[in-house]
C-alpha positions as CSV (number, residue, x, y, z in Angstrom):
1,M,-20.8,-23.8,27.9
2,T,-21.7,-23.8,31.3
3,E,-23.5,-26.7,33.1
4,A,-25.9,-24.6,33.8
5,G,-26.6,-23.7,30.0
6,Q,-26.3,-27.2,28.8
7,L,-29.7,-28.0,31.1
8,L,-31.1,-24.7,29.6
9,L,-30.2,-25.6,26.0
10,P,-32.9,-28.1,25.4
11,W,-35.5,-25.8,26.7
12,A,-34.2,-22.9,24.7
13,R,-34.5,-25.1,21.7
14,H,-38.0,-25.7,22.6
15,L,-38.9,-22.5,23.3
16,L,-37.5,-21.4,19.4
17,H,-39.9,-24.1,18.3
18,D,-42.8,-23.2,20.0
19,M,-42.1,-19.5,18.9
20,D,-42.3,-20.7,15.1
21,D,-45.3,-22.7,15.5
22,L,-47.4,-19.7,17.4
23,K,-46.1,-17.5,14.1
24,E,-47.3,-20.3,11.4
25,M,-50.8,-20.6,13.5
26,M,-51.3,-16.7,13.6
27,A,-50.3,-16.7,10.0
28,S,-52.8,-19.3,9.4
29,L,-55.6,-17.3,11.4
30,Q,-55.0,-14.7,8.8
31,E,-55.6,-16.7,6.1
32,A,-51.9,-16.6,4.6
33,A,-49.9,-19.8,3.3
34,V,-46.8,-19.0,5.4
35,G,-43.7,-21.1,6.9
36,E,-42.5,-24.5,7.1
37,L,-43.9,-27.6,5.6
38,N,-42.2,-30.8,6.7
39,I,-43.6,-33.6,4.8
40,V,-41.9,-37.1,5.2
41,C,-41.7,-40.0,2.6
42,S,-41.8,-43.8,3.6
43,T,-42.5,-45.4,0.4
44,S,-39.9,-45.2,-2.9
45,I,-43.0,-44.4,-5.4
46,G,-44.0,-41.0,-3.4
47,K,-41.1,-39.2,-4.7
48,Y,-41.9,-39.9,-8.4
49,V,-45.0,-37.5,-7.8
50,L,-44.2,-35.6,-4.6
51,P,-41.5,-33.5,-5.6
52,Q,-43.8,-32.3,-9.2
53,L,-46.6,-31.6,-6.6
54,A,-44.6,-29.7,-4.2
55,T,-42.8,-27.3,-7.2
56,R,-46.4,-26.6,-8.5
57,F,-47.3,-25.4,-4.8
58,C,-44.3,-23.8,-3.9
59,L,-44.7,-21.7,-7.2
60,M,-48.6,-21.1,-5.8
61,Y,-48.0,-20.3,-2.7
62,P,-44.0,-18.6,-2.6
63,K,-44.2,-18.1,0.8
64,V,-44.1,-21.7,1.8
65,K,-40.7,-23.5,2.2
66,I,-41.5,-27.5,2.0
67,H,-38.7,-29.9,2.9
68,L,-39.8,-33.4,2.1
69,L,-37.6,-35.9,4.3
70,S,-37.1,-40.0,3.7
71,C,-38.3,-41.9,6.8
72,S,-38.8,-45.6,7.3
73,P,-42.4,-46.7,7.4
74,E,-42.2,-47.8,11.0
75,T,-41.4,-44.4,12.4
76,I,-43.6,-42.1,10.0
77,A,-46.6,-42.1,12.7
78,L,-44.1,-41.0,15.2
79,N,-42.5,-38.5,13.0
80,L,-46.2,-36.9,12.7
81,L,-47.5,-37.3,16.3
82,A,-44.1,-35.3,17.5
83,G,-44.6,-32.8,15.1
84,I,-41.5,-33.4,13.3
85,A,-43.5,-33.6,10.1
86,Q,-47.0,-32.3,9.2
87,L,-47.8,-34.6,6.5
88,G,-46.9,-38.0,5.3
89,V,-47.0,-40.2,2.3
90,V,-46.9,-44.2,2.9
91,S,-48.1,-47.4,0.9
92,A,-50.6,-48.8,3.4
93,E,-53.2,-47.4,5.4
94,V,-52.1,-46.3,9.1
95,N,-53.7,-48.0,12.0
96,D,-53.1,-44.8,14.3
97,K,-56.8,-42.9,15.8
98,G,-54.3,-40.3,16.4
99,L,-53.7,-40.0,12.5
100,E,-55.9,-39.5,9.6
101,S,-55.6,-40.1,5.9
102,Q,-56.7,-39.7,2.0
103,E,-56.0,-41.4,-0.9
104,F,-53.0,-39.7,-2.8
105,F,-52.8,-41.3,-6.0
106,R,-52.8,-45.0,-7.2
107,D,-49.9,-46.7,-9.7
108,S,-50.1,-50.3,-11.3
109,I,-47.4,-52.8,-10.4
110,G,-46.1,-54.5,-13.8
111,L,-43.6,-57.1,-14.8
112,I,-40.3,-56.1,-16.9
113,V,-37.9,-57.8,-18.7
114,P,-34.7,-56.9,-20.3
115,A,-34.8,-55.5,-23.9
116,N,-33.4,-58.8,-25.2
117,H,-35.5,-61.4,-23.3
118,P,-37.5,-64.1,-25.2
119,W,-40.5,-62.5,-23.7
120,A,-40.2,-59.1,-24.7
121,I,-41.8,-59.9,-28.3
122,R,-44.8,-62.3,-27.0
123,T,-48.4,-60.2,-25.8
124,S,-48.5,-62.0,-22.4
125,I,-47.1,-64.8,-20.2
126,E,-49.0,-66.9,-17.9
127,P,-48.2,-66.8,-14.0
128,S,-46.5,-70.5,-14.0
129,E,-44.3,-68.9,-15.8
130,I,-42.4,-66.9,-13.4
131,V,-41.5,-69.5,-11.0
132,N,-38.8,-70.6,-13.3
133,E,-37.1,-67.1,-14.1
134,P,-34.2,-65.3,-11.5
135,L,-35.9,-63.1,-10.2
136,Y,-35.5,-59.4,-8.2
137,I,-37.5,-58.0,-5.7
138,R,-37.9,-55.5,-3.0
139,E,-36.9,-56.0,0.9
140,E,-39.5,-57.4,3.2
141,T,-40.9,-54.1,4.1
142,S,-41.4,-52.9,0.8
143,G,-45.5,-52.5,0.0
144,T,-44.3,-53.7,-3.9
145,R,-43.4,-57.2,-2.6
146,W,-46.5,-56.9,-0.8
147,A,-48.4,-56.4,-3.3
148,M,-47.2,-58.9,-5.6
149,L,-46.7,-61.4,-3.2
150,T,-50.5,-61.0,-2.9
151,E,-51.6,-61.3,-6.2
152,L,-49.1,-64.2,-7.1
153,S,-50.8,-66.3,-4.1
154,K,-54.3,-66.0,-6.1
155,F,-52.4,-68.4,-8.5
156,D,-50.8,-70.7,-6.0
157,I,-47.3,-69.3,-6.3
158,S,-45.7,-68.6,-2.6
159,L,-42.2,-66.6,-2.0
160,E,-40.8,-70.4,-1.4
161,D,-41.7,-71.0,-5.1
162,L,-39.7,-68.1,-6.4
163,N,-36.4,-68.3,-8.3
164,V,-35.3,-65.3,-6.2
165,F,-31.9,-64.3,-7.6
166,M,-31.4,-61.0,-5.5
167,E,-33.4,-58.9,-2.9
168,I,-32.6,-54.8,-3.7
169,A,-33.8,-52.1,-1.6
170,N,-34.7,-49.6,-3.9
171,A,-37.0,-49.4,-7.2
172,E,-34.2,-47.8,-9.4
173,G,-31.2,-50.1,-7.9
174,I,-33.9,-53.4,-9.3
175,M,-34.9,-51.8,-12.5
176,E,-30.9,-51.1,-13.4
177,A,-30.1,-54.6,-12.4
178,V,-33.0,-56.0,-15.4
179,A,-31.6,-53.4,-18.0
180,T,-28.4,-55.0,-17.8
181,G,-29.8,-58.4,-19.3
182,Y,-30.3,-60.4,-16.5
183,G,-33.2,-61.2,-14.2
184,I,-36.8,-60.2,-14.0
185,S,-38.7,-58.0,-11.5
186,F,-42.2,-56.6,-10.5
187,V,-41.8,-52.5,-10.3
188,S,-44.1,-49.6,-10.6
189,C,-45.2,-49.0,-13.5
190,L,-45.0,-45.2,-12.9
191,A,-41.4,-45.8,-11.4
192,S,-40.7,-48.0,-14.8
193,K,-41.9,-45.3,-17.4
194,H,-38.3,-43.5,-18.4
195,L,-36.8,-46.9,-18.8
196,R,-39.8,-48.5,-20.7
197,A,-40.1,-45.5,-22.7
198,L,-36.3,-45.7,-23.7
199,R,-36.9,-49.4,-24.1
200,Q,-34.1,-50.2,-21.9
201,V,-36.7,-52.7,-19.9
202,I,-40.1,-54.0,-21.5
203,S,-43.2,-54.4,-20.1
204,V,-45.1,-57.9,-20.2
205,S,-47.9,-58.5,-19.5
206,V,-48.9,-61.4,-17.0
207,E,-52.3,-63.3,-17.5
208,G,-54.8,-62.4,-14.7
209,F,-52.1,-60.1,-13.0
210,N,-53.9,-57.0,-11.9
211,V,-52.2,-54.8,-9.0
212,Q,-53.3,-51.7,-8.2
213,R,-51.8,-50.3,-5.4
214,I,-52.9,-47.0,-3.2
215,T,-50.5,-44.6,-1.8
216,Y,-51.9,-42.0,1.0
217,M,-51.2,-39.1,2.8
218,V,-51.8,-38.4,6.0
219,R,-51.6,-36.2,9.2
220,R,-52.7,-35.9,12.7
221,R,-55.9,-35.6,13.4
222,I,-55.8,-33.3,16.1
223,S,-53.3,-30.4,15.8
224,P,-52.7,-26.7,15.9
225,P,-53.8,-24.7,12.8
226,H,-51.4,-25.0,10.1
227,R,-52.1,-23.2,7.3
228,P,-49.5,-24.4,4.9
229,R,-50.4,-27.8,6.0
230,D,-54.0,-27.8,5.6
231,V,-54.1,-26.0,2.3
232,F,-51.6,-28.3,1.1
233,W,-54.0,-31.3,2.1
234,G,-56.8,-29.9,-0.2
235,F,-54.4,-29.0,-3.5
236,I,-53.5,-32.5,-3.8
237,H,-56.7,-33.2,-4.8
238,T,-57.7,-29.7,-7.1
239,P,-58.3,-30.7,-11.1
240,E,-55.2,-28.9,-12.1
241,N,-52.9,-32.0,-10.5
242,A,-54.9,-34.8,-12.0
243,D,-52.1,-34.7,-14.9
244,I,-49.9,-35.5,-11.9
245,L,-51.8,-38.3,-10.2
246,G,-53.9,-39.5,-12.9
247,Q,-56.6,-39.3,-10.7
248,S,-58.5,-37.1,-8.7
249,G,-61.1,-36.5,-6.3
250,A,-60.3,-39.0,-3.5
251,G,-61.8,-38.7,-0.6
252,V,-60.7,-38.9,3.2
253,I,-60.6,-42.2,5.2
254,Y,-60.4,-42.1,8.7
255,A,-57.5,-44.4,10.1
């Protein structure tokens, strides 16, 4: 490619991107759900719910092609504001005036132990008993970790009080580690559902410990019409999807 071609290449790509946006905007004006929909997800728990809803949506709107993309919590707002994605899924409300959010779904966080752990046959334990057990925890930016520490602080238990054995940056790794027979952890009840059903890990109630975490869906507050985005935004809380979300009727929360 010549030097002139190299200079023009970014502009050509930008024009092609604008043409795609224009086509999707015209389709939206004709009330047709057609085009590409990029959804970025910065929370691990979102991947247990989002693919199910996206599949159901695409079966209903076969002319929409959805791309589910992973990103860090720090970059999700940038991806939305830059137009890289039209929707985002986050584990905490956004604080950007250019974005709006609505409650997506709720999930509980609970304690899991190995199947052969002495606690596995108990109905409940006291919070103070946790400090002596080897504990797997999520990384510092994890919403699960924040929610766990916030709830434990009500019992005057801090991170420094815990016997942290290992930090693992995903829920699946933690659950598999607990299933091997060593250590305990606090994880999403939705994420641990499968292993609990197989009795590879056991859920143990902690007296007074009650954490419900809210996951949000986010979009730009002001942007060109985008029919797939706007239809999906309303689609997630239709009554037919209550079986996936476990709840319905969440309202819009302006961040």
